[in-house]
C-alpha positions as a Markdown table, in Angstrom:
| # | Residue | x | y | z |
|---|---|---|---|---|
| 1 | Met | 128.7 | 16.4 | 288.8 |
| 2 | Ala | 128.4 | 12.8 | 287.6 |
| 3 | Ser | 129.0 | 10.2 | 290.3 |
| 4 | Arg | 131.6 | 7.5 | 289.9 |
| 5 | Ser | 133.3 | 4.7 | 291.9 |
| 6 | Val | 136.8 | 4.0 | 290.8 |
| 7 | Ser | 137.2 | 0.7 | 292.6 |
| 8 | Ser | 134.0 | -0.9 | 291.3 |
| 9 | Arg | 134.3 | 0.6 | 287.8 |
| 10 | Thr | 130.7 | 1.8 | 287.9 |
| 11 | Tyr | 130.9 | 5.2 | 286.2 |
| 12 | His | 127.8 | 7.2 | 285.7 |
| 13 | Ser | 129.0 | 9.5 | 283.0 |
| 14 | Cys | 128.3 | 10.0 | 279.4 |
| 15 | Val | 131.9 | 9.1 | 278.5 |
| 16 | Gln | 131.7 | 5.7 | 280.3 |
| 17 | Arg | 128.5 | 4.9 | 278.6 |
| 18 | Val | 129.9 | 5.7 | 275.2 |
| 19 | Tyr | 133.4 | 4.3 | 275.8 |
| 20 | Pro | 133.1 | 1.6 | 278.4 |
| 21 | Thr | 136.3 | 0.3 | 279.9 |
| 22 | Ala | 137.2 | -3.3 | 280.0 |
| 23 | Ser | 138.2 | -5.3 | 283.0 |
| 24 | Phe | 141.6 | -7.0 | 283.1 |
| 25 | Pro | 142.4 | -10.4 | 284.7 |
| 26 | Arg | 143.7 | -9.0 | 288.0 |
| 27 | Glu | 140.6 | -6.9 | 288.4 |
| 28 | Val | 138.3 | -9.8 | 287.8 |
| 29 | Ala | 140.4 | -11.7 | 290.5 |
| 30 | Gly | 139.6 | -8.9 | 292.9 |
| 31 | Glu | 142.4 | -6.3 | 292.6 |
| 32 | Asp | 141.4 | -2.7 | 292.6 |
| 33 | Val | 141.5 | -0.7 | 289.3 |
| 34 | Thr | 144.5 | 1.1 | 290.7 |
| 35 | Ala | 146.6 | -2.0 | 289.9 |
| 36 | Asp | 149.2 | -1.2 | 292.5 |
| 37 | Val | 149.6 | -4.6 | 294.1 |
| 38 | Ile | 152.8 | -6.2 | 292.7 |
| 39 | Pro | 153.5 | -8.8 | 294.0 |
| 40 | Cys | 150.4 | -9.9 | 295.8 |
| 41 | Arg | 150.2 | -11.8 | 299.1 |
| 42 | Leu | 149.2 | -15.4 | 298.6 |
| 43 | Thr | 146.6 | -17.4 | 300.5 |
| 44 | Pro | 145.4 | -20.9 | 300.1 |
| 45 | Pro | 142.2 | -21.0 | 298.0 |
| 46 | Lys | 139.0 | -21.8 | 299.8 |
| 47 | Arg | 136.6 | -24.0 | 297.8 |
| 48 | Asp | 133.6 | -22.1 | 299.1 |
| 49 | Gly | 135.2 | -18.7 | 298.6 |
| 50 | Tyr | 134.1 | -18.5 | 294.9 |
| 51 | Ala | 130.8 | -17.9 | 293.3 |
| 52 | Val | 130.9 | -21.2 | 291.5 |
| 53 | Thr | 130.4 | -24.8 | 292.3 |
| 54 | Trp | 133.6 | -26.7 | 291.7 |
| 55 | Thr | 133.8 | -30.3 | 290.5 |
| 56 | Asp | 136.6 | -32.3 | 292.1 |
| 57 | Glu | 138.5 | -32.3 | 288.9 |
| 58 | Gln | 138.3 | -28.5 | 288.6 |
| 59 | Trp | 139.3 | -27.9 | 292.2 |
| 60 | Asn | 142.3 | -30.3 | 291.9 |
| 61 | Arg | 143.4 | -28.5 | 288.7 |
| 62 | Leu | 143.2 | -25.1 | 290.4 |
| 63 | Arg | 145.3 | -26.5 | 293.3 |
| 64 | Thr | 147.8 | -27.9 | 290.8 |
| 65 | Ile | 148.1 | -24.6 | 288.8 |
| 66 | Phe | 148.4 | -22.5 | 292.0 |
| 67 | Pro | 150.3 | -24.8 | 294.5 |
| 68 | Asp | 151.5 | -21.8 | 296.5 |
| 69 | Gly | 148.1 | -20.2 | 296.8 |
| 70 | Val | 146.1 | -17.4 | 295.0 |
| 71 | Cys | 146.4 | -13.7 | 295.3 |
| 72 | Asp | 144.6 | -12.1 | 298.3 |
| 73 | Tyr | 143.8 | -8.6 | 297.1 |
| 74 | Ser | 142.0 | -7.8 | 300.3 |
| 75 | Arg | 145.5 | -7.4 | 301.9 |
| 76 | Pro | 148.3 | -5.0 | 300.8 |
| 77 | Gly | 150.9 | -6.3 | 298.4 |
| 78 | Val | 154.3 | -7.6 | 299.5 |
| 79 | Ser | 156.4 | -4.6 | 300.7 |
| 80 | Gln | 153.6 | -2.3 | 299.5 |
| 81 | Gln | 153.5 | 1.1 | 301.3 |
| 82 | Arg | 150.8 | 3.7 | 301.6 |
| 83 | Thr | 151.3 | 6.6 | 299.3 |
| 84 | Gly | 150.6 | 9.1 | 302.1 |
| 85 | Ala | 150.5 | 12.7 | 300.9 |
| 86 | Thr | 150.9 | 12.0 | 297.2 |
| 87 | Trp | 149.4 | 14.8 | 295.0 |
| 88 | Leu | 148.3 | 17.1 | 297.8 |
| 89 | Arg | 149.6 | 19.9 | 295.6 |
| 90 | Phe | 150.2 | 20.0 | 291.9 |
């Protein structure tokens, strides 16, 4: 059986190689491909928390665009509950 990792989108199958899937903005921002975090919990952005070097102008623009913070996809969404025993039988 071909191995695959849903959360990292690294599929090792013939289908994925022939028909690769594209990422979407939330996934690029760190959300899992399940896309089940709506709305997300906000956290203040950390300048050293990104894989880029920010100019002061870029950093100030980010802070202006997201004055309440950015999504923290490492935490469950607001009011998000575990799915528990979903699909144990079908």
